[in-house]
VMD Tcl script that builds the backbone (N, CA, C; Angstrom):
set m [mol new atoms 507]
animate dup $m
set s [atomselect $m all]
$s set {name element resname resid chain x y z} {
  {N N MET 1 A 0.784 -1.448 0.105}
  {CA C MET 1 A -0.130 -0.072 0.014}
  {C C MET 1 A 0.648 1.147 0.200}
  {N N ALA 2 A 0.162 1.840 -0.830}
  {CA C ALA 2 A 0.965 3.417 -0.354}
  {C C ALA 2 A 1.278 4.377 0.605}
  {N N THR 3 A 2.380 5.160 0.503}
  {CA C THR 3 A 2.993 5.357 2.285}
  {C C THR 3 A 2.986 6.949 1.921}
  {N N LYS 4 A 2.632 7.626 2.818}
  {CA C LYS 4 A 2.941 9.121 2.561}
  {C C LYS 4 A 4.433 9.643 2.572}
  {N N LYS 5 A 4.797 9.227 3.312}
  {CA C LYS 5 A 6.693 9.756 3.264}
  {C C LYS 5 A 7.787 8.280 3.071}
  {N N HIS 6 A 8.695 9.118 2.842}
  {CA C HIS 6 A 9.606 7.994 2.165}
  {C C HIS 6 A 10.750 8.170 2.281}
  {N N ALA 7 A 11.559 7.411 3.324}
  {CA C ALA 7 A 12.862 8.303 4.032}
  {C C ALA 7 A 13.712 7.553 2.939}
  {N N HIS 8 A 13.066 6.473 1.998}
  {CA C HIS 8 A 14.433 6.474 1.630}
  {C C HIS 8 A 14.151 7.105 -0.364}
  {N N SER 9 A 13.852 8.353 -0.013}
  {CA C SER 9 A 13.096 8.996 -1.563}
  {C C SER 9 A 14.048 9.359 -2.088}
  {N N THR 10 A 14.242 9.342 -3.557}
  {CA C THR 10 A 15.433 9.749 -4.418}
  {C C THR 10 A 15.230 11.671 -4.374}
  {N N GLY 11 A 14.558 11.541 -3.507}
  {CA C GLY 11 A 15.077 13.423 -3.443}
  {C C GLY 11 A 14.780 14.212 -4.830}
  {N N THR 12 A 13.716 13.274 -6.518}
  {CA C THR 12 A 13.759 14.062 -7.254}
  {C C THR 12 A 12.490 15.182 -6.974}
  {N N PRO 13 A 12.733 16.078 -7.641}
  {CA C PRO 13 A 11.863 16.957 -7.692}
  {C C PRO 13 A 10.071 16.377 -7.124}
  {N N ALA 14 A 10.252 15.288 -8.529}
  {CA C ALA 14 A 9.001 15.048 -7.963}
  {C C ALA 14 A 8.543 14.081 -6.440}
  {N N THR 15 A 9.019 13.545 -5.820}
  {CA C THR 15 A 9.323 13.537 -5.154}
  {C C THR 15 A 9.424 13.814 -3.745}
  {N N VAL 16 A 9.869 15.658 -4.470}
  {CA C VAL 16 A 9.837 16.349 -3.141}
  {C C VAL 16 A 8.764 17.060 -2.798}
  {N N LEU 17 A 8.053 16.806 -4.131}
  {CA C LEU 17 A 6.877 17.793 -3.862}
  {C C LEU 17 A 5.869 16.473 -3.641}
  {N N LEU 18 A 5.661 15.777 -4.085}
  {CA C LEU 18 A 4.792 14.809 -2.910}
  {C C LEU 18 A 4.883 14.401 -1.394}
  {N N ASP 19 A 6.316 14.593 -0.967}
  {CA C ASP 19 A 6.417 14.868 0.073}
  {C C ASP 19 A 5.962 15.822 0.581}
  {N N ARG 20 A 6.004 17.537 0.597}
  {CA C ARG 20 A 5.878 18.583 0.363}
  {C C ARG 20 A 4.468 18.661 1.023}
  {N N GLU 21 A 3.227 17.827 -0.258}
  {CA C GLU 21 A 1.273 17.746 -0.181}
  {C C GLU 21 A 1.306 16.604 0.727}
  {N N SER 22 A 1.934 15.698 1.005}
  {CA C SER 22 A 1.836 14.898 2.211}
  {C C SER 22 A 0.665 13.823 1.610}
  {N N LEU 23 A 1.058 13.512 0.331}
  {CA C LEU 23 A 0.009 13.186 -0.818}
  {C C LEU 23 A 0.384 11.294 -0.549}
  {N N PRO 24 A -0.208 10.194 -0.746}
  {CA C PRO 24 A 0.329 8.973 -0.420}
  {C C PRO 24 A 1.150 8.304 -1.962}
  {N N TYR 25 A 1.682 7.868 -1.775}
  {CA C TYR 25 A 2.777 7.548 -3.396}
  {C C TYR 25 A 3.449 6.398 -2.609}
  {N N LYS 26 A 3.787 5.724 -3.499}
  {CA C LYS 26 A 4.814 4.323 -3.493}
  {C C LYS 26 A 5.498 4.310 -4.907}
  {N N LEU 27 A 7.236 4.374 -4.675}
  {CA C LEU 27 A 7.812 4.133 -5.487}
  {C C LEU 27 A 8.468 3.037 -5.844}
  {N N HIS 28 A 8.516 3.335 -7.225}
  {CA C HIS 28 A 8.843 1.695 -7.873}
  {C C HIS 28 A 10.727 1.911 -8.498}
  {N N THR 29 A 11.319 1.156 -8.002}
  {CA C THR 29 A 12.619 0.971 -8.904}
  {C C THR 29 A 12.789 -0.044 -10.226}
  {N N TYR 30 A 13.567 0.326 -11.153}
  {CA C TYR 30 A 14.067 -0.970 -12.204}
  {C C TYR 30 A 15.439 -0.699 -12.534}
  {N N VAL 31 A 16.447 -1.493 -12.915}
  {CA C VAL 31 A 17.623 -1.124 -13.695}
  {C C VAL 31 A 17.293 -0.922 -14.999}
  {N N HIS 32 A 17.561 0.434 -15.618}
  {CA C HIS 32 A 16.738 0.506 -17.039}
  {C C HIS 32 A 18.236 0.497 -17.829}
  {N N ALA 33 A 18.241 -0.016 -19.004}
  {CA C ALA 33 A 18.399 -0.479 -20.018}
  {C C ALA 33 A 18.782 0.665 -20.744}
  {N N PRO 34 A 20.491 0.727 -21.304}
  {CA C PRO 34 A 20.627 2.294 -22.513}
  {C C PRO 34 A 19.865 1.941 -23.477}
  {N N SER 35 A 19.659 0.073 -23.848}
  {CA C SER 35 A 19.570 -0.494 -25.493}
  {C C SER 35 A 17.718 -0.227 -25.265}
  {N N ALA 36 A 16.991 0.041 -24.325}
  {CA C ALA 36 A 15.740 -0.233 -24.451}
  {C C ALA 36 A 15.129 0.969 -25.535}
  {N N SER 37 A 14.445 0.371 -26.443}
  {CA C SER 37 A 14.036 1.395 -27.660}
  {C C SER 37 A 12.533 2.618 -27.245}
  {N N SER 38 A 11.916 1.512 -25.980}
  {CA C SER 38 A 10.298 2.750 -25.518}
  {C C SER 38 A 10.932 2.375 -24.042}
  {N N TYR 39 A 11.038 3.402 -23.301}
  {CA C TYR 39 A 11.235 3.837 -21.617}
  {C C TYR 39 A 9.889 3.512 -21.236}
  {N N GLY 40 A 9.106 3.901 -21.413}
  {CA C GLY 40 A 7.810 3.267 -20.953}
  {C C GLY 40 A 7.138 1.269 -20.354}
  {N N LEU 41 A 8.029 1.420 -21.562}
  {CA C LEU 41 A 7.129 -0.290 -22.097}
  {C C LEU 41 A 7.893 -1.579 -21.143}
  {N N GLU 42 A 9.466 -0.482 -20.914}
  {CA C GLU 42 A 10.538 -1.196 -20.405}
  {C C GLU 42 A 10.070 -0.817 -18.738}
  {N N ALA 43 A 9.996 -0.435 -18.268}
  {CA C ALA 43 A 9.312 0.448 -17.025}
  {C C ALA 43 A 8.103 -0.791 -16.600}
  {N N ALA 44 A 6.825 -0.931 -17.281}
  {CA C ALA 44 A 5.911 -1.531 -17.429}
  {C C ALA 44 A 6.616 -3.272 -17.457}
  {N N GLU 45 A 7.294 -3.650 -18.049}
  {CA C GLU 45 A 7.469 -5.113 -18.360}
  {C C GLU 45 A 8.406 -5.856 -17.001}
  {N N LEU 46 A 9.340 -4.659 -16.774}
  {CA C LEU 46 A 10.666 -5.198 -16.238}
  {C C LEU 46 A 9.850 -4.958 -14.058}
  {N N LEU 47 A 8.597 -4.106 -14.353}
  {CA C LEU 47 A 7.423 -3.872 -12.724}
  {C C LEU 47 A 6.455 -4.957 -13.434}
  {N N GLY 48 A 6.689 -5.618 -14.227}
  {CA C GLY 48 A 5.248 -6.106 -13.881}
  {C C GLY 48 A 3.808 -5.428 -13.621}
  {N N ILE 49 A 3.565 -4.413 -14.823}
  {CA C ILE 49 A 2.986 -3.667 -14.543}
  {C C ILE 49 A 1.697 -3.586 -15.827}
  {N N GLU 50 A 0.392 -3.608 -16.109}
  {CA C GLU 50 A 0.124 -3.425 -17.428}
  {C C GLU 50 A 0.377 -2.184 -18.154}
  {N N PRO 51 A 0.486 -2.431 -19.362}
  {CA C PRO 51 A 1.104 -0.930 -20.135}
  {C C PRO 51 A 0.311 0.090 -19.980}
  {N N SER 52 A -1.093 -0.170 -19.736}
  {CA C SER 52 A -1.783 0.659 -19.753}
  {C C SER 52 A -2.472 1.801 -18.288}
  {N N LYS 53 A -1.351 1.510 -17.746}
  {CA C LYS 53 A -0.909 1.601 -16.072}
  {C C LYS 53 A -0.214 2.708 -15.835}
  {N N VAL 54 A 0.670 2.347 -17.052}
  {CA C VAL 54 A 2.226 3.229 -16.808}
  {C C VAL 54 A 2.504 3.881 -18.274}
  {N N PHE 55 A 1.892 5.626 -17.825}
  {CA C PHE 55 A 1.581 6.685 -18.267}
  {C C PHE 55 A 3.408 7.830 -18.967}
  {N N LYS 56 A 3.602 7.606 -19.826}
  {CA C LYS 56 A 4.108 8.672 -20.121}
  {C C LYS 56 A 3.942 10.154 -20.372}
  {N N THR 57 A 4.832 10.986 -19.855}
  {CA C THR 57 A 4.738 12.450 -20.284}
  {C C THR 57 A 5.449 13.040 -21.249}
  {N N LEU 58 A 5.049 13.924 -22.518}
  {CA C LEU 58 A 5.041 14.020 -23.094}
  {C C LEU 58 A 4.885 15.498 -23.332}
  {N N LEU 59 A 6.134 16.244 -24.176}
  {CA C LEU 59 A 5.875 17.618 -24.602}
  {C C LEU 59 A 5.760 17.886 -25.664}
  {N N VAL 60 A 4.846 19.353 -26.189}
  {CA C VAL 60 A 4.334 19.767 -27.174}
  {C C VAL 60 A 4.338 21.284 -27.408}
  {N N ALA 61 A 4.621 21.989 -28.564}
  {CA C ALA 61 A 4.871 22.578 -28.708}
  {C C ALA 61 A 3.693 23.726 -29.281}
  {N N THR 62 A 3.077 24.385 -28.727}
  {CA C THR 62 A 2.138 25.114 -29.272}
  {C C THR 62 A 1.874 26.963 -29.870}
  {N N GLY 63 A 3.183 26.818 -29.867}
  {CA C GLY 63 A 3.962 28.073 -30.772}
  {C C GLY 63 A 3.888 27.890 -32.422}
  {N N GLU 64 A 4.180 28.435 -32.960}
  {CA C GLU 64 A 4.378 28.357 -34.208}
  {C C GLU 64 A 6.550 28.347 -34.566}
  {N N THR 65 A 6.696 28.219 -33.388}
  {CA C THR 65 A 8.144 28.293 -33.556}
  {C C THR 65 A 8.775 27.084 -32.652}
  {N N GLY 66 A 7.868 25.949 -31.889}
  {CA C GLY 66 A 8.062 25.311 -31.711}
  {C C GLY 66 A 8.563 25.309 -30.512}
  {N N ALA 67 A 8.856 26.042 -29.879}
  {CA C ALA 67 A 9.397 26.156 -28.415}
  {C C ALA 67 A 8.882 27.215 -27.981}
  {N N ALA 68 A 8.226 28.341 -28.271}
  {CA C ALA 68 A 7.424 29.422 -27.616}
  {C C ALA 68 A 6.356 28.921 -26.158}
  {N N ALA 69 A 5.513 27.978 -26.363}
  {CA C ALA 69 A 4.975 27.768 -25.313}
  {C C ALA 69 A 4.799 26.517 -25.665}
  {N N LEU 70 A 4.563 25.750 -24.713}
  {CA C LEU 70 A 4.894 24.237 -24.242}
  {C C LEU 70 A 3.212 24.214 -23.323}
  {N N ALA 71 A 3.443 22.657 -24.161}
  {CA C ALA 71 A 1.990 21.901 -23.016}
  {C C ALA 71 A 2.656 20.061 -22.805}
  {N N VAL 72 A 2.322 19.528 -21.790}
  {CA C VAL 72 A 2.056 18.293 -21.172}
  {C C VAL 72 A 1.274 17.442 -21.975}
  {N N GLY 73 A 1.157 16.392 -22.434}
  {CA C GLY 73 A 0.291 14.997 -22.309}
  {C C GLY 73 A 1.289 13.995 -21.825}
  {N N ILE 74 A 0.178 13.392 -20.899}
  {CA C ILE 74 A 0.422 12.556 -20.279}
  {C C ILE 74 A -1.039 11.381 -20.990}
  {N N VAL 75 A -0.658 10.101 -21.891}
  {CA C VAL 75 A -0.787 9.208 -21.759}
  {C C VAL 75 A -0.323 7.704 -21.674}
  {N N PRO 76 A -0.980 6.354 -21.606}
  {CA C PRO 76 A -0.552 5.411 -21.387}
  {C C PRO 76 A 0.612 4.755 -22.402}
  {N N VAL 77 A 1.725 4.287 -22.194}
  {CA C VAL 77 A 2.799 3.593 -22.967}
  {C C VAL 77 A 2.883 2.970 -24.020}
  {N N ASP 78 A 1.549 1.934 -24.023}
  {CA C ASP 78 A 1.285 2.044 -25.450}
  {C C ASP 78 A 0.346 2.236 -25.695}
  {N N ARG 79 A -0.053 3.360 -26.001}
  {CA C ARG 79 A -1.034 4.408 -26.981}
  {C C ARG 79 A 0.052 5.128 -27.538}
  {N N SER 80 A -0.314 6.180 -28.086}
  {CA C SER 80 A 0.799 7.421 -29.145}
  {C C SER 80 A -0.055 8.745 -28.524}
  {N N LEU 81 A 0.629 9.944 -28.312}
  {CA C LEU 81 A -0.403 11.329 -27.780}
  {C C LEU 81 A -0.783 11.493 -29.651}
  {N N ASP 82 A -2.304 11.300 -29.242}
  {CA C ASP 82 A -2.803 12.197 -30.820}
  {C C ASP 82 A -2.980 13.759 -30.797}
  {N N LEU 83 A -1.878 14.209 -30.991}
  {CA C LEU 83 A -1.727 15.691 -31.483}
  {C C LEU 83 A -3.143 16.464 -31.709}
  {N N LYS 84 A -4.186 16.440 -33.124}
  {CA C LYS 84 A -5.226 16.826 -32.845}
  {C C LYS 84 A -6.272 16.613 -31.643}
  {N N SER 85 A -5.957 15.304 -31.329}
  {CA C SER 85 A -7.192 15.567 -29.590}
  {C C SER 85 A -6.416 16.518 -28.753}
  {N N MET 86 A -4.442 16.448 -28.756}
  {CA C MET 86 A -4.371 17.696 -27.350}
  {C C MET 86 A -4.355 19.088 -28.455}
  {N N ALA 87 A -3.963 19.193 -29.291}
  {CA C ALA 87 A -4.354 20.392 -29.791}
  {C C ALA 87 A -6.085 21.355 -29.462}
  {N N ALA 88 A -6.623 19.581 -29.673}
  {CA C ALA 88 A -8.172 20.485 -29.353}
  {C C ALA 88 A -8.641 20.186 -27.473}
  {N N ALA 89 A -7.730 19.558 -27.419}
  {CA C ALA 89 A -7.995 19.995 -25.080}
  {C C ALA 89 A -7.707 20.925 -25.012}
  {N N LEU 90 A -6.258 21.750 -25.900}
  {CA C LEU 90 A -5.941 23.238 -25.447}
  {C C LEU 90 A -6.636 24.075 -26.155}
  {N N GLY 91 A -7.775 23.893 -26.792}
  {CA C GLY 91 A -8.094 24.605 -27.523}
  {C C GLY 91 A -7.602 25.363 -28.515}
  {N N LEU 92 A -6.827 24.671 -29.488}
  {CA C LEU 92 A -5.814 25.233 -30.490}
  {C C LEU 92 A -6.336 24.842 -31.734}
  {N N LYS 93 A -5.560 24.648 -32.534}
  {CA C LYS 93 A -5.675 24.081 -33.766}
  {C C LYS 93 A -4.892 22.916 -34.233}
  {N N LYS 94 A -3.438 23.806 -33.972}
  {CA C LYS 94 A -2.550 22.702 -34.062}
  {C C LYS 94 A -1.440 22.397 -32.919}
  {N N VAL 95 A -0.739 21.541 -32.445}
  {CA C VAL 95 A 0.669 21.482 -31.948}
  {C C VAL 95 A 1.321 20.174 -32.709}
  {N N VAL 96 A 2.460 20.421 -32.400}
  {CA C VAL 96 A 3.724 19.430 -32.453}
  {C C VAL 96 A 4.866 19.036 -31.611}
  {N N MET 97 A 5.232 17.716 -31.907}
  {CA C MET 97 A 6.090 17.074 -30.447}
  {C C MET 97 A 7.113 18.676 -30.754}
  {N N ALA 98 A 7.406 18.801 -28.687}
  {CA C ALA 98 A 8.509 19.628 -28.962}
  {C C ALA 98 A 9.740 19.175 -28.675}
  {N N ASP 99 A 10.541 20.030 -29.563}
  {CA C ASP 99 A 12.080 18.793 -29.388}
  {C C ASP 99 A 12.388 18.532 -28.088}
  {N N PRO 100 A 13.056 17.254 -27.985}
  {CA C PRO 100 A 13.554 16.434 -27.172}
  {C C PRO 100 A 14.662 17.788 -26.131}
  {N N ALA 101 A 15.867 18.279 -26.671}
  {CA C ALA 101 A 16.397 19.466 -25.886}
  {C C ALA 101 A 15.478 20.806 -25.125}
  {N N VAL 102 A 14.415 21.165 -26.096}
  {CA C VAL 102 A 13.916 22.046 -25.178}
  {C C VAL 102 A 12.852 21.559 -23.542}
  {N N ALA 103 A 12.561 20.376 -24.385}
  {CA C ALA 103 A 11.276 19.746 -23.334}
  {C C ALA 103 A 12.453 19.105 -22.113}
  {N N GLU 104 A 13.744 19.276 -22.309}
  {CA C GLU 104 A 14.487 18.943 -21.075}
  {C C GLU 104 A 14.605 20.163 -20.203}
  {N N ARG 105 A 15.460 21.017 -20.776}
  {CA C ARG 105 A 15.419 22.379 -20.456}
  {C C ARG 105 A 14.500 22.556 -19.937}
  {N N ARG 106 A 13.326 22.726 -19.967}
  {CA C ARG 106 A 11.751 23.561 -19.993}
  {C C ARG 106 A 11.222 22.272 -18.853}
  {N N THR 107 A 12.092 21.261 -18.037}
  {CA C THR 107 A 11.370 20.578 -17.487}
  {C C THR 107 A 12.463 20.414 -16.594}
  {N N GLY 108 A 14.121 20.381 -16.831}
  {CA C GLY 108 A 14.765 20.089 -15.873}
  {C C GLY 108 A 15.181 18.346 -15.476}
  {N N TYR 109 A 14.459 17.751 -16.362}
  {CA C TYR 109 A 14.588 16.042 -16.283}
  {C C TYR 109 A 14.719 15.635 -17.212}
  {N N VAL 110 A 15.724 14.701 -18.152}
  {CA C VAL 110 A 15.983 13.970 -19.208}
  {C C VAL 110 A 15.194 13.235 -20.038}
  {N N ARG 111 A 15.290 13.005 -20.992}
  {CA C ARG 111 A 15.059 12.241 -21.647}
  {C C ARG 111 A 14.177 10.501 -21.286}
  {N N GLY 112 A 13.195 10.389 -21.388}
  {CA C GLY 112 A 12.812 8.933 -20.811}
  {C C GLY 112 A 12.674 8.976 -18.940}
  {N N GLY 113 A 13.219 10.324 -18.630}
  {CA C GLY 113 A 12.785 10.306 -16.735}
  {C C GLY 113 A 12.136 11.586 -16.740}
  {N N ILE 114 A 11.507 12.135 -18.305}
  {CA C ILE 114 A 10.415 13.760 -17.731}
  {C C ILE 114 A 9.261 12.506 -16.844}
  {N N SER 115 A 8.724 13.899 -16.007}
  {CA C SER 115 A 8.082 13.616 -14.680}
  {C C SER 115 A 6.917 14.642 -15.036}
  {N N PRO 116 A 5.858 14.498 -14.417}
  {CA C PRO 116 A 5.051 14.890 -15.126}
  {C C PRO 116 A 4.976 15.965 -13.398}
  {N N LEU 117 A 5.504 15.794 -12.461}
  {CA C LEU 117 A 5.795 16.083 -11.476}
  {C C LEU 117 A 6.700 16.991 -11.222}
  {N N GLY 118 A 6.703 17.975 -10.371}
  {CA C GLY 118 A 8.067 18.444 -9.816}
  {C C GLY 118 A 8.710 18.993 -11.372}
  {N N GLN 119 A 8.175 19.923 -12.099}
  {CA C GLN 119 A 8.793 20.319 -13.366}
  {C C GLN 119 A 9.452 21.444 -12.786}
  {N N ARG 120 A 10.495 21.957 -13.633}
  {CA C ARG 120 A 11.487 23.485 -13.184}
  {C C ARG 120 A 10.556 24.629 -13.863}
  {N N ASN 121 A 10.012 24.566 -15.391}
  {CA C ASN 121 A 8.601 25.280 -15.538}
  {C C ASN 121 A 7.595 24.907 -16.111}
  {N N PRO 122 A 6.561 24.625 -14.724}
  {CA C PRO 122 A 5.501 23.602 -15.263}
  {C C PRO 122 A 4.795 24.131 -16.316}
  {N N SER 123 A 3.770 23.431 -17.310}
  {CA C SER 123 A 3.673 23.985 -18.769}
  {C C SER 123 A 2.252 23.313 -18.476}
  {N N ARG 124 A 1.060 24.030 -19.186}
  {CA C ARG 124 A -0.615 22.942 -18.936}
  {C C ARG 124 A -0.595 21.988 -19.950}
  {N N THR 125 A -0.847 20.761 -18.009}
  {CA C THR 125 A -1.285 19.808 -18.418}
  {C C THR 125 A -2.494 18.690 -18.991}
  {N N VAL 126 A -2.432 17.979 -19.553}
  {CA C VAL 126 A -3.819 17.256 -20.363}
  {C C VAL 126 A -3.505 15.731 -19.748}
  {N N ILE 127 A -4.734 14.649 -19.660}
  {CA C ILE 127 A -4.094 13.781 -18.670}
  {C C ILE 127 A -5.411 12.576 -19.896}
  {N N ASP 128 A -5.223 11.439 -20.144}
  {CA C ASP 128 A -5.694 11.232 -20.774}
  {C C ASP 128 A -6.654 10.692 -20.174}
  {N N ASP 129 A -7.745 10.666 -20.804}
  {CA C ASP 129 A -8.841 10.282 -19.774}
  {C C ASP 129 A -9.346 8.785 -19.127}
  {N N SER 130 A -8.450 8.088 -20.209}
  {CA C SER 130 A -8.430 6.939 -19.680}
  {C C SER 130 A -7.732 6.677 -18.298}
  {N N ALA 131 A -6.934 7.750 -17.656}
  {CA C ALA 131 A -6.644 7.425 -16.305}
  {C C ALA 131 A -7.637 7.657 -15.444}
  {N N MET 132 A -8.520 8.312 -15.172}
  {CA C MET 132 A -10.230 8.320 -15.171}
  {C C MET 132 A -10.563 6.546 -14.320}
  {N N ASP 133 A -10.038 6.462 -15.156}
  {CA C ASP 133 A -10.944 3.990 -15.356}
  {C C ASP 133 A -10.063 3.991 -14.551}
  {N N LEU 134 A -9.074 4.244 -13.127}
  {CA C LEU 134 A -7.791 3.629 -12.808}
  {C C LEU 134 A -7.868 4.135 -11.506}
  {N N ARG 135 A -7.889 2.836 -10.540}
  {CA C ARG 135 A -7.205 3.630 -8.673}
  {C C ARG 135 A -5.867 4.602 -8.662}
  {N N ARG 136 A -5.118 4.126 -9.384}
  {CA C ARG 136 A -3.750 4.276 -9.121}
  {C C ARG 136 A -2.927 4.013 -10.888}
  {N N ILE 137 A -2.355 4.946 -10.618}
  {CA C ILE 137 A -1.459 5.195 -12.265}
  {C C ILE 137 A 0.154 5.064 -12.331}
  {N N TYR 138 A 1.019 4.974 -12.789}
  {CA C TYR 138 A 2.689 4.916 -12.695}
  {C C TYR 138 A 2.927 5.797 -13.604}
  {N N VAL 139 A 3.582 7.042 -13.032}
  {CA C VAL 139 A 4.796 7.915 -13.751}
  {C C VAL 139 A 6.125 7.956 -13.652}
  {N N SER 140 A 6.443 8.683 -14.434}
  {CA C SER 140 A 7.820 9.002 -13.789}
  {C C SER 140 A 8.153 9.388 -12.874}
  {N N GLY 141 A 9.123 8.807 -12.049}
  {CA C GLY 141 A 9.622 9.517 -11.217}
  {C C GLY 141 A 10.306 11.021 -10.715}
  {N N GLY 142 A 11.279 11.562 -12.083}
  {CA C GLY 142 A 11.922 12.072 -12.388}
  {C C GLY 142 A 13.497 11.866 -12.627}
  {N N HIS 143 A 13.903 10.065 -12.807}
  {CA C HIS 143 A 14.729 10.165 -14.139}
  {C C HIS 143 A 14.616 8.231 -14.113}
  {N N ARG 144 A 15.426 7.783 -15.243}
  {CA C ARG 144 A 15.275 6.859 -16.038}
  {C C ARG 144 A 15.188 5.263 -14.562}
  {N N GLY 145 A 14.347 4.294 -14.759}
  {CA C GLY 145 A 14.355 3.631 -13.743}
  {C C GLY 145 A 13.753 4.052 -12.369}
  {N N LEU 146 A 13.065 4.663 -12.312}
  {CA C LEU 146 A 11.778 5.067 -11.116}
  {C C LEU 146 A 10.605 5.534 -11.626}
  {N N GLU 147 A 9.429 4.620 -10.667}
  {CA C GLU 147 A 8.308 5.071 -11.502}
  {C C GLU 147 A 7.542 5.732 -10.020}
  {N N ILE 148 A 6.705 6.267 -10.277}
  {CA C ILE 148 A 5.765 6.884 -8.907}
  {C C ILE 148 A 4.446 6.149 -9.025}
  {N N GLU 149 A 3.602 5.230 -8.341}
  {CA C GLU 149 A 2.379 5.064 -8.293}
  {C C GLU 149 A 1.394 5.788 -7.267}
  {N N LEU 150 A 0.558 6.535 -7.912}
  {CA C LEU 150 A -0.420 7.655 -7.453}
  {C C LEU 150 A -1.900 7.623 -7.921}
  {N N ALA 151 A -2.840 8.155 -7.383}
  {CA C ALA 151 A -3.987 7.947 -8.199}
  {C C ALA 151 A -3.806 9.362 -8.526}
  {N N PRO 152 A -4.761 8.717 -9.987}
  {CA C PRO 152 A -4.887 10.159 -11.043}
  {C C PRO 152 A -5.328 11.415 -10.524}
  {N N ALA 153 A -6.690 11.577 -9.677}
  {CA C ALA 153 A -7.120 12.726 -8.894}
  {C C ALA 153 A -5.675 13.205 -7.947}
  {N N ASP 154 A -4.796 12.530 -7.689}
  {CA C ASP 154 A -3.717 13.424 -7.275}
  {C C ASP 154 A -2.867 13.791 -8.472}
  {N N LEU 155 A -2.311 13.003 -9.455}
  {CA C LEU 155 A -1.526 13.804 -10.208}
  {C C LEU 155 A -2.064 15.201 -10.895}
  {N N GLN 156 A -3.552 15.295 -11.027}
  {CA C GLN 156 A -4.060 16.590 -11.809}
  {C C GLN 156 A -4.396 17.134 -10.700}
  {N N ARG 157 A -4.560 17.162 -9.284}
  {CA C ARG 157 A -4.552 17.849 -8.611}
  {C C ARG 157 A -3.300 18.649 -8.974}
  {N N LEU 158 A -1.912 18.140 -8.195}
  {CA C LEU 158 A -0.871 18.701 -8.318}
  {C C LEU 158 A -0.144 19.391 -9.657}
  {N N THR 159 A -1.071 18.601 -10.628}
  {CA C THR 159 A -0.223 19.797 -12.094}
  {C C THR 159 A -1.474 20.450 -12.894}
  {N N GLY 160 A -2.176 20.695 -11.876}
  {CA C GLY 160 A -3.672 21.791 -12.422}
  {C C GLY 160 A -3.531 21.280 -13.773}
  {N N ALA 161 A -3.947 19.542 -14.015}
  {CA C ALA 161 A -3.962 19.333 -15.091}
  {C C ALA 161 A -5.885 19.587 -15.891}
  {N N GLN 162 A -6.082 19.065 -16.951}
  {CA C GLN 162 A -7.139 18.220 -17.578}
  {C C GLN 162 A -7.450 17.139 -17.879}
  {N N PHE 163 A -8.471 16.119 -17.818}
  {CA C PHE 163 A -8.653 14.703 -18.528}
  {C C PHE 163 A -9.503 14.815 -19.542}
  {N N ALA 164 A -8.541 14.660 -20.881}
  {CA C ALA 164 A -9.273 13.946 -22.640}
  {C C ALA 164 A -8.843 13.554 -23.045}
  {N N PRO 165 A -9.296 13.409 -23.475}
  {CA C PRO 165 A -9.432 11.891 -24.705}
  {C C PRO 165 A -8.082 11.832 -25.693}
  {N N ILE 166 A -6.878 12.232 -25.258}
  {CA C ILE 166 A -5.481 12.516 -26.180}
  {C C ILE 166 A -4.796 11.108 -26.573}
  {N N ALA 167 A -5.159 10.190 -25.957}
  {CA C ALA 167 A -4.545 9.195 -26.793}
  {C C ALA 167 A -4.466 8.497 -27.824}
  {N N SER 168 A -4.228 8.044 -29.078}
  {CA C SER 168 A -4.806 7.135 -30.130}
  {C C SER 168 A -3.418 5.744 -29.672}
  {N N ARG 169 A -4.410 4.771 -30.497}
  {CA C ARG 169 A -3.737 3.050 -30.502}
  {C C ARG 169 A -2.629 3.244 -31.736}
}
mol reanalyze $m
mol bondsrecalc $m
mol representation Tube
mol addrep $m
């Protein structure tokens, strides 16, 4: 069962935020293989979790230049972010995937370890509505090999996110 405080916390900005807010969560660690082709699917497999419960954090650019304004989309690792649906959820006509280097600078995390929590510069966030059907979901804890298990409502509250159908097969 999830606990509120973790003496063994890795101290990532994500876990620091959860501890500060006294929200229940559970950490799951695994040894990341540099050769893994999908960070999220690797986490699901190594932790023995259904991929539909493990969510990846993706950044999109909402401006013409691709870096002016960013937003975060959180979708299951066995699905893709539907850019048209993401744009619609944001009330925009179009979004594109953000440059990975820009996403890393903006969030303070490295690709494959970008957490939706504790980002250096938080962005507007949309969580795929499939999360609402789950009691607990898993998101990156702030580095490769660390997943946070928490309630979707807690993730929504901490990120100020909205739920919308933004994932596609």
